[in-house]
Phi, psi and omega in degrees: 000316179298325180293320179292321178298321179294319179296323179294322178294322180293327180286329181256009184280352181078202183295323183294317179297322180296320181292324181294325182271006184296313185301316182297313183296318182295321179295319180294317181294319180294324179294322180294319180296318180298321179295318180297317181295321182292321179294320179294319179295321179295320179297318181295320180295319179296321181293319180292321182288327184273318190252333185245148177239152180289133181255126178250142176293152184292332183266015181286136180286141176261112183253148177281173180294325179293321179291324179292324181278351181293135180267127179249117182265141176233134183262127176265128180247159181280350182276136179272114182293338181267003180289138180289145182247002185233041178281134183239134177234155179273124179265114180287337179289312181266354178057051178197161177281130182236142179281135181277125182276327183258118180246142181292122183262009183278130176242118183268118179263329181207138177218141182214133179271112180269170179236032178285142181239130177298143180294330183282349181282167181296317180294322178296321179293322180296315180294325176297320178297319180294318181294323179291319179294322177291326181290333180289324180284328186294321184299326182295315181291317182294326180294320180293318181295318182294325179294318179294316181297322180294323179295313181298314182293330177294317178296317180296323182293324179295320178291322183288329181295324178289325184266314190260323178097238190285332184296318179295328180295320179294321180294318178296326178294318179295325178294319178296324179295320180294320179295320179295320179295323178295322178294323181288328182289332181291120181288152178290153179293135179242144177280142178294132180282140178277138179282120179268127182260126176276120184286347183263001176263121185253015181289329181274356183263152180248145179219155182242125178256155180278133177265127179294135180291137179279139179234142179250136179229132182217153177224152183234127179261162179290138181293144180287137179290131180211162179204158179272140177219132179211142180201158176245136184236136174241181184294326182294320180293321177297317180297317179297323179295319178296319180296318178297320180295318180295320179296321178296319179296320179294320179296319179295322177295320179295322178294319180296322178294324182284339181284150175287167184290327180298318180292323180297318180297319179297320180293322177298320178296319179297319179297319179297319178295318179297320181296315178295321178295322178295323178297316180291326179290324180293328179269104183292330181290336181295334181292328184244018183297318181294316179295323179294321178295319179297316179296320180296320178294323178294319179296316179295325178294327178284318183286327181251040184295323181294323180290321179295322177296320176295321180297322184273317194240342187288130174228124184288104182288343180287355176298336180295336184252012183258008179058055176068010174276160181225177181222168176241125181262116178292133180249283184241157171237118181264124179210155181224141187299323185279357181246020182292327182262012179247152179264152175282115184255347181198145175221136179210134179272147177287134180286342183261309181260111189286349178259000184254134176216151182254145181230129176259140182238135179196214180210136176272352179269114185290347178274346183235057179271138179213199180289161179241171181216150174237115182241145176241121180250158173230147178294344180280343182215084182282356185277336185207143181291151179284319180229144181228123176230134178246153182220159180286331180244159182292140177280128182251337181199162178199164181199136175277147172280139184291321183269319180251090188289351179272359177257130181233125175269134186229138173247140186248166180290332181278004177097356179276157171234153183211160176241123177256135178250117182293341179273346184259201183283182182285348178274149180294142179287325177227143177206138180282168178211182181296326180288329184271010173086042179290164179288154179267351179224175185303143177269119187267337180199145176229147180216131173286146177232174179294157181296151181283191183297324180275011179064033175264143178291143178210154178215164182246153178221148178233142186222170178288347179281003177086002182260140169246115192245141173257126181249130181247134181269109172264195188295314186232007185206167174257130179248129184255152174218123179286116181282312183203145174240119182251133177246169184269139179290141174072022181244021177283131182247131180266132180251172180303329179281005179061037175260139179256123180251134179253127177275136181282141179284150180271113181265134184246335183199158174201164180205140180267149180294144184287334182244319179270108191293326187273352185264133177209161180248147180228127174260147185235168177287341178282354180094004180264154176238126182253134173264117188237170179222145177294337185282343180244105186282341183232014182225158172241159184273322183199162179225141180241125174281082194275306189225169178265350178227187186298141176276112183279330182203145175219137187208137175284149176290136183291346182248309185272129186280349183254352190254138171218164184234150179217154177221159185210169176284357177274020173079008187244151169237129184231142177248130189238155163250120190293354175268354181236140185281340182258150182288150177282315181226141177229130180234127177260118185258009173063019176192160180300132183267122182274324183199157177217147183211140174281149175280140181283347185259353182210146179277349184248003183253132174212161181232146179223149178237144184240168183286351176269023173067030179245149174247133182241130179240126181245150170221105186294332181289338180260312181214112183263010181250329183211168183285146175283336181214127172229112191218139174282125187242347177226166179292140186274347186289107178052050184210158174201155181275140183248324185214158178214145178211141175273146171285139184292342184236307186278153181279058180226158172233154174243139184234132178248144181241185186279351180261008178087011180263144175238120184251133177260129184232140179260136180280137177284166185302329181291340182269357181220047179286136177258159179300137182281147179276141175280167182296128178077007179233152178268158180286127179275130182250017180286154176299336180297329178295316179292323178296317180294324180296317179285325179296325179297321178288322182291328180297334179287341187247339189295315185297313176297326180292319178295322178296320178295321179295318181295320178295319179293323179290327179289325182281338184284149178290155180292146180202181180292152178295162185295326183290338183258357180283133182245133178261000000 
């Protein structure tokens, strides 16, 4: 009875009673299901073990336990092995078919279009609102239905308990479980969420922008005058036109023969003027070339204002603390695109325009000879050359005329010499040839000299063929005269015919005396320096055993008439007195010396450049043992410095390298010190002051040098005097 009473209470207890009895019923039902599943599995296993056998394919591999337990790793890569590698597309830019390098490696195995909607979207919020409103109405109806069902089932259960017993109890229990599950599935009522609007999101807002009014602009030009022309031509008309032309030409020749020579000359001059005027008219840029140059210089002055300020006003104040040492300040780098593979072979400043200098381009490697160029730069426009001249052979040397600064003498690698006129066309005004006596080997240096007796311009050239030639400019040609031919000592070869052949010495440089017009020095590849005279065509005055390798440069001092300087590839720079056979000063620069130059403002200052890309500046009056400045001025990678020159007015030097670059450097105050004034006296700027300054230094060295010369002369065997020795 108590058990039945409890069951009756559970049947009429409503939702609360059903929920209380849920755990017991669920455990019993789950236990029953597990038993049923286990019995079914046992039956299947018995049937498989008793009646059926596993069937294996005949080609199946039989593996051992070790092979079965072995782990085989496979690496998955992002590259698709089946992707094509030879896809070709048409490129409209290059107008050709091009192979595609990047191929899509994605392989899609499964794709499905879903219908999920984010909760934060507008559609997701609408569906959430609909579901909440439907859930509020559903609980009222479901609660009434469940109460009626429970009452009916409660009455049935009471009757069945008396008649059936335990079976009715189980059925009532399952009904209560179903009612409880229905109650749990109904969601609780939710309040509708309010939509929060972010005031800082402007995507939902609309705005109107102002549209700029469109304007049309048109211009109308005057129509070009034109007309129709048509004609038919046959062979007779063509023949008649040719006959008329020939008759006109004959008449013009007869008129020219009848005219006097004075009228002919005037007409020729007029034709030349017309021809030149037509050339200038045809070139439209020539009309505005001067204005364009001025504008270009103004633009460069604005863009490079800091460098120009350094050039004019900068003075390195730290020189006071460097113990008389100095520095070089880089200013501009002059370069041209077509000279990148050419070396700077010559530099010369204009005697009239102190900011203008000429640069020759060629090659010192005889295996890599190509065309040459002659460029003229100005400090006012470092971005582009003022004049450009090209040549078939490399330019090896050049020199400005002192009086006519628009004339430039140039020597080439093929042995020719030429005169360029800056006022004329780009072609040389004068040029030598094989008939006019050109050199057979490269021309290493050219120098202008004073006019001859007939007041004709002339210059000298020196070459590796051993000839020193004087060239005279006549009206339409160059006339050559061999000044001297020097041969090498001890190189006579005897042949079976008992003929003696003398080999000509290779001359590399020369320089004329600043005051004695006929005296000049010649440097050779053997390392010797010869003192020669124009008055002796087959003799030399003296010889100096100067260097062990080729003499790259020799130059007279601009102030002292007895002193000259020389440099060589044997790493040395030597200063000489031409009356003494031994050098006054010797400097070893630890690298091949390419060029040396005296300063125009002092008799004791000179600069030298070496193949290790360094520039050395000396001042003998301050330190006669070592350089005041040794500085790397160009990049060292496969490069070396070839030439150096002082500006005649400004405190700057220009340096050329093997890559075609010309660098302008400013000397610091310690490198250009002038003599100090005494109290109550002004500084004397006469050349005599510079001569006395250098003479004072030479007097300290001359007496020991003379003693060495006398000792060497006493020990040497007797021989012919220097003036009578012939090379």
